[in-house]
C-alpha positions as a Markdown table, in Angstrom:
| # | Residue | x | y | z |
|---|---|---|---|---|
| 1 | Met | 0.0 | 0.0 | 0.0 |
| 2 | Ser | 1.5 | 3.3 | -1.0 |
| 3 | Leu | 1.7 | 6.2 | 1.4 |
| 4 | Phe | -0.9 | 8.2 | -0.5 |
| 5 | Glu | -3.5 | 5.5 | -0.9 |
| 6 | Asp | -6.1 | 5.9 | 1.9 |
| 7 | Thr | -9.1 | 4.0 | 0.5 |
| 8 | Tyr | -10.0 | 0.3 | 0.4 |
| 9 | Leu | -12.9 | -1.9 | -0.7 |
| 10 | Thr | -15.1 | -3.7 | 1.7 |
| 11 | Ile | -18.8 | -4.9 | 2.0 |
| 12 | Glu | -21.6 | -2.6 | 3.1 |
| 13 | Glu | -23.6 | -5.3 | 4.9 |
| 14 | Pro | -23.7 | -9.0 | 5.6 |
| 15 | Ala | -24.2 | -11.3 | 2.6 |
| 16 | Glu | -24.6 | -15.1 | 2.0 |
| 17 | Gly | -23.6 | -17.6 | -0.6 |
| 18 | Ile | -24.3 | -21.4 | -1.0 |
| 19 | Phe | -22.4 | -24.1 | -2.8 |
| 20 | Lys | -23.3 | -27.8 | -2.9 |
| 21 | Asp | -21.2 | -30.8 | -3.9 |
| 22 | Lys | -21.9 | -34.6 | -3.6 |
| 23 | Gly | -24.5 | -34.0 | -0.8 |
| 24 | Ser | -22.3 | -31.6 | 1.2 |
| 25 | Lys | -23.7 | -28.1 | 1.6 |
| 26 | Phe | -21.4 | -25.1 | 2.1 |
| 27 | Ile | -23.0 | -21.8 | 3.3 |
| 28 | Ala | -20.8 | -18.7 | 3.3 |
| 29 | Tyr | -21.6 | -15.7 | 5.5 |
| 30 | Ala | -19.7 | -12.5 | 4.8 |
| 31 | Phe | -19.6 | -9.8 | 7.5 |
| 32 | Pro | -18.2 | -6.2 | 7.6 |
| 33 | Phe | -15.5 | -6.6 | 10.2 |
| 34 | Arg | -13.3 | -3.9 | 11.8 |
| 35 | Asp | -12.5 | -5.3 | 15.2 |
| 36 | Glu | -11.1 | -8.7 | 16.3 |
| 37 | Asn | -13.1 | -8.4 | 19.5 |
| 38 | Gln | -16.2 | -9.1 | 17.4 |
| 39 | Leu | -14.9 | -12.5 | 16.2 |
| 40 | Lys | -16.1 | -14.8 | 19.0 |
| 41 | Glu | -19.6 | -13.2 | 19.0 |
| 42 | Ile | -20.1 | -13.5 | 15.2 |
| 43 | Ile | -18.9 | -17.1 | 15.1 |
| 44 | Ala | -21.0 | -18.0 | 18.1 |
| 45 | Gly | -24.0 | -16.5 | 16.3 |
| 46 | Val | -23.4 | -18.6 | 13.1 |
| 47 | Lys | -22.9 | -21.7 | 15.2 |
| 48 | Ala | -26.2 | -21.0 | 17.1 |
| 49 | Glu | -27.9 | -20.8 | 13.7 |
| 50 | His | -26.3 | -24.1 | 12.5 |
| 51 | Pro | -25.7 | -26.3 | 15.5 |
| 52 | Lys | -25.8 | -29.5 | 13.4 |
| 53 | Ala | -23.1 | -28.4 | 10.9 |
| 54 | Arg | -19.9 | -30.4 | 11.0 |
| 55 | His | -17.5 | -27.4 | 10.4 |
| 56 | His | -17.6 | -23.6 | 10.8 |
| 57 | Cys | -14.4 | -22.4 | 9.0 |
| 58 | Trp | -13.4 | -18.8 | 8.6 |
| 59 | Ala | -11.0 | -16.2 | 7.4 |
| 60 | Tyr | -10.8 | -12.5 | 7.9 |
| 61 | Arg | -8.7 | -9.5 | 6.7 |
| 62 | Leu | -8.2 | -6.3 | 8.5 |
| 63 | Thr | -6.8 | -3.0 | 7.1 |
| 64 | Pro | -5.5 | -2.7 | 3.5 |
| 65 | Asp | -2.2 | -4.4 | 4.6 |
| 66 | Arg | -2.4 | -7.8 | 2.9 |
| 67 | Ser | -0.4 | -9.5 | 5.7 |
| 68 | Ile | -3.1 | -8.8 | 8.4 |
| 69 | Tyr | -5.4 | -11.8 | 8.4 |
| 70 | Arg | -6.3 | -15.0 | 10.3 |
| 71 | Val | -7.6 | -18.3 | 9.0 |
| 72 | Asn | -9.2 | -21.3 | 10.7 |
| 73 | Asp | -9.9 | -24.7 | 9.2 |
| 74 | Asp | -12.1 | -25.9 | 12.1 |
| 75 | Gly | -11.2 | -29.6 | 11.8 |
| 76 | Glu | -11.0 | -29.7 | 8.0 |
| 77 | Pro | -7.6 | -30.9 | 6.5 |
| 78 | Ser | -5.0 | -28.1 | 6.9 |
| 79 | Gly | -5.2 | -25.5 | 4.2 |
| 80 | Thr | -8.4 | -26.7 | 2.6 |
| 81 | Ala | -10.9 | -24.2 | 4.2 |
| 82 | Gly | -9.6 | -21.0 | 5.8 |
| 83 | Arg | -6.8 | -20.4 | 3.2 |
| 84 | Pro | -9.1 | -20.8 | 0.1 |
| 85 | Ile | -11.6 | -18.4 | 1.8 |
| 86 | Leu | -8.7 | -15.9 | 2.4 |
| 87 | Asn | -7.5 | -16.3 | -1.1 |
| 88 | Val | -10.9 | -15.1 | -2.5 |
| 89 | Leu | -10.7 | -12.0 | -0.2 |
| 90 | Leu | -7.2 | -11.2 | -1.5 |
| 91 | Ser | -8.1 | -11.8 | -5.1 |
| 92 | Lys | -11.2 | -9.6 | -4.9 |
| 93 | Asp | -9.1 | -7.0 | -2.9 |
| 94 | Val | -11.7 | -6.6 | -0.1 |
| 95 | Thr | -10.7 | -6.1 | 3.5 |
| 96 | Asn | -12.3 | -5.4 | 6.9 |
| 97 | Ile | -14.3 | -8.5 | 6.2 |
| 98 | Leu | -14.9 | -11.8 | 7.9 |
| 99 | Val | -16.3 | -14.8 | 6.0 |
| 100 | Val | -17.5 | -17.9 | 7.9 |
| 101 | Val | -18.4 | -21.0 | 5.9 |
| 102 | Val | -20.6 | -23.6 | 7.5 |
| 103 | Arg | -20.4 | -27.1 | 6.1 |
| 104 | Tyr | -23.0 | -29.8 | 6.3 |
| 105 | Phe | -21.4 | -33.1 | 5.5 |
| 106 | Gly | -23.2 | -35.1 | 2.8 |
| 107 | Gly | -21.6 | -38.5 | 3.5 |
| 108 | Thr | -19.1 | -38.5 | 0.5 |
| 109 | Leu | -15.6 | -37.3 | 1.0 |
| 110 | Leu | -14.7 | -34.6 | -1.4 |
| 111 | Gly | -10.9 | -34.9 | -1.1 |
| 112 | Val | -8.5 | -32.0 | -0.8 |
| 113 | Pro | -9.1 | -30.4 | -4.3 |
| 114 | Gly | -12.9 | -30.8 | -3.8 |
| 115 | Leu | -12.8 | -29.0 | -0.4 |
| 116 | Ile | -10.6 | -26.2 | -1.6 |
| 117 | Asn | -13.0 | -25.6 | -4.5 |
| 118 | Ala | -16.1 | -25.8 | -2.3 |
| 119 | Tyr | -14.8 | -23.3 | 0.3 |
| 120 | Lys | -13.6 | -21.0 | -2.5 |
| 121 | Thr | -16.8 | -21.1 | -4.5 |
| 122 | Ala | -19.1 | -20.6 | -1.5 |
| 123 | Thr | -17.0 | -17.5 | -0.6 |
| 124 | Gln | -17.2 | -16.2 | -4.2 |
| 125 | Glu | -20.9 | -16.6 | -4.1 |
| 126 | Ala | -21.3 | -14.6 | -0.9 |
| 127 | Leu | -19.2 | -11.8 | -2.4 |
| 128 | Glu | -21.2 | -11.9 | -5.6 |
| 129 | Asn | -24.3 | -11.2 | -3.5 |
| 130 | Ala | -22.6 | -8.5 | -1.4 |
| 131 | Ile | -22.6 | -4.7 | -2.1 |
| 132 | Ile | -18.9 | -3.8 | -2.4 |
| 133 | Ile | -18.2 | -0.2 | -1.3 |
| 134 | Glu | -15.1 | 2.0 | -1.1 |
| 135 | Arg | -14.2 | 3.4 | 2.3 |
| 136 | Thr | -11.3 | 5.5 | 3.6 |
| 137 | Val | -8.5 | 4.3 | 5.8 |
| 138 | Asn | -9.0 | 6.1 | 9.0 |
| 139 | Asp | -6.7 | 6.6 | 12.0 |
| 140 | Val | -8.1 | 6.9 | 15.6 |
| 141 | Tyr | -6.5 | 9.3 | 18.0 |
| 142 | Cys | -7.0 | 10.2 | 21.7 |
| 143 | Ile | -6.8 | 13.9 | 22.5 |
| 144 | Glu | -6.2 | 15.0 | 26.1 |
| 145 | Phe | -6.4 | 18.6 | 27.0 |
| 146 | Glu | -7.3 | 21.1 | 29.7 |
| 147 | Tyr | -10.8 | 22.5 | 29.9 |
| 148 | Leu | -9.5 | 26.0 | 29.0 |
| 149 | Ser | -8.3 | 24.7 | 25.6 |
| 150 | Met | -11.7 | 23.2 | 24.7 |
| 151 | Asn | -12.7 | 26.0 | 22.2 |
| 152 | Asp | -9.4 | 25.8 | 20.3 |
| 153 | Val | -9.6 | 22.0 | 20.1 |
| 154 | Met | -13.2 | 22.0 | 19.0 |
| 155 | Arg | -12.4 | 24.6 | 16.3 |
| 156 | Val | -9.8 | 22.4 | 14.8 |
| 157 | Ile | -12.1 | 19.4 | 14.8 |
| 158 | Lys | -14.8 | 21.4 | 13.1 |
| 159 | Glu | -12.4 | 22.9 | 10.5 |
| 160 | Glu | -11.0 | 19.5 | 9.6 |
| 161 | Gly | -14.5 | 17.8 | 9.6 |
| 162 | Ile | -13.2 | 15.1 | 12.1 |
| 163 | Thr | -15.5 | 12.5 | 13.6 |
| 164 | Val | -15.8 | 12.4 | 17.4 |
| 165 | Leu | -16.3 | 8.8 | 18.6 |
| 166 | Asn | -16.6 | 9.7 | 22.3 |
| 167 | Gln | -15.7 | 12.6 | 24.6 |
| 168 | Gln | -15.4 | 13.3 | 28.3 |
| 169 | Phe | -15.4 | 16.9 | 29.6 |
| 170 | Asp | -14.2 | 17.8 | 33.1 |
| 171 | Asn | -11.3 | 19.9 | 34.3 |
| 172 | Ser | -9.2 | 17.6 | 32.2 |
| 173 | Cys | -10.9 | 16.5 | 29.0 |
| 174 | Ser | -10.4 | 13.7 | 26.5 |
| 175 | Met | -11.8 | 12.8 | 23.2 |
| 176 | Thr | -11.5 | 9.9 | 20.8 |
| 177 | Val | -11.6 | 11.0 | 17.2 |
| 178 | Glu | -11.4 | 9.4 | 13.8 |
| 179 | Met | -10.0 | 10.9 | 10.6 |
| 180 | Arg | -8.7 | 10.0 | 7.1 |
| 181 | Lys | -5.1 | 9.1 | 7.1 |
| 182 | Met | -4.3 | 12.0 | 4.8 |
| 183 | Gln | -5.7 | 14.5 | 7.3 |
| 184 | Val | -3.5 | 13.3 | 10.2 |
| 185 | Asn | -0.4 | 15.5 | 9.6 |
| 186 | Thr | -2.5 | 18.8 | 9.3 |
| 187 | Phe | -4.5 | 17.8 | 12.3 |
| 188 | Ile | -1.5 | 17.1 | 14.5 |
| 189 | Gln | 0.3 | 20.3 | 13.4 |
| 190 | Lys | -2.8 | 22.3 | 14.4 |
| 191 | Met | -3.1 | 20.5 | 17.8 |
| 192 | Glu | 0.6 | 21.1 | 18.5 |
| 193 | Lys | -0.1 | 24.9 | 18.4 |
| 194 | Ile | -2.6 | 24.6 | 21.2 |
| 195 | Asp | -1.2 | 24.7 | 24.8 |
| 196 | Glu | -1.0 | 21.5 | 26.7 |
| 197 | Val | -2.8 | 19.2 | 24.2 |
| 198 | Lys | -1.6 | 15.6 | 24.0 |
| 199 | Thr | -2.5 | 13.5 | 20.9 |
| 200 | Thr | -2.0 | 9.7 | 21.1 |
| 201 | Tyr | -2.4 | 7.4 | 18.1 |
| 202 | Leu | -4.7 | 4.4 | 19.0 |
| 203 | Lys | -5.3 | 2.4 | 15.8 |
| 204 | Thr | -6.0 | 2.4 | 12.1 |
| 205 | Leu | -9.4 | 1.3 | 10.9 |
């Protein structure tokens, strides 16, 4: 990813895809996904919907960095489920996305090539049914400042059109804000001109 590229493709809302082979059924669920803390909850939800399924395999990507991902074969032979799901996400260049593929076993073994094809195709189907959108790469910062600096801080936030995620105002104040990567330098320069303001980088979304 180049320094100047601050957009990426993802999906707008959850989508599904289905693939069947020799009696086995593979149902792929794609979810918009920005936080690893959501993982357990989403997978638990899919398992609750499909308690009789043999496998619940998944892969996710976070941020435009192609090296940030996780895969899980959930009992399928190594490399036959999570990796094919991930490869579809990489080839379609979508990120901040989680795909869980539920498998109902049909009684006939599909073999390694058959499994790879099934998990790949179910994932492709889900993405075909999804609405792909472009989003900006955003950085999240915490700003800490004294109450007296409030007006100056708020003016910069307004000028730059920055999103406030949460705020706490007392004698000492703090805010969590989100902005496009390309806005960060200007924002920090402006904040540095205000007395006793501390900005801390938290994460990239």
